[in-house]
C-alpha positions as CSV (number, residue, x, y, z in Angstrom):
1,X,54.0,81.4,91.8
2,X,55.1,78.7,94.2
3,X,54.7,80.0,98.0
4,X,57.7,77.9,98.6
5,X,60.1,80.4,96.7
6,X,59.4,83.1,99.3
7,X,60.7,80.8,101.9
8,X,63.9,79.8,99.5
9,X,64.3,83.5,98.7
10,X,64.0,84.7,102.6
11,X,66.7,81.8,103.2
12,X,69.2,83.0,100.7
13,X,69.0,86.5,101.8
14,X,69.9,85.5,105.3
15,X,72.5,83.2,104.5
16,X,74.0,85.7,102.5
17,X,73.8,88.4,105.2
18,X,75.0,86.3,107.8
19,X,78.0,85.6,105.6
20,X,78.7,89.2,105.0
21,X,78.6,90.0,108.5
22,X,80.8,87.1,109.5
23,X,83.4,88.1,106.9
24,X,83.2,91.6,108.1
25,X,83.7,90.4,111.5
26,X,86.9,88.7,110.8
27,X,88.1,91.5,108.7
28,X,88.1,93.8,111.1
29,X,89.4,91.3,114.0
30,X,92.2,93.0,115.8
31,X,94.8,90.0,115.3
32,X,94.8,90.7,111.3
33,X,95.8,94.2,111.6
34,X,99.5,93.7,111.2
35,X,99.0,91.5,108.5
36,X,96.8,94.2,106.9
37,X,99.3,96.9,107.7
38,X,102.2,95.2,105.8
39,X,99.7,94.3,102.7
40,X,98.7,98.0,102.8
41,X,102.4,99.2,102.1
42,X,103.2,96.6,99.2
43,X,101.9,99.2,96.3
44,X,104.6,101.5,97.4
45,X,107.5,99.1,97.9
46,X,110.0,99.7,95.1
47,X,111.3,96.7,92.9
48,X,114.5,96.5,91.6
49,X,113.7,94.4,88.9
50,X,112.0,96.9,86.5
51,X,113.2,96.7,83.1
């Protein structure tokens, strides 16, 4: 196997890990709390358009 593939695999893992951590930090950011709280109540809302 070509030794370059080890570097490619390592770089892809680092890219995926930094993307995951970035999304995690974005989701836990305090200014998104109000939006997430509102979205968490959507399944509990009753709609009048039921057949």
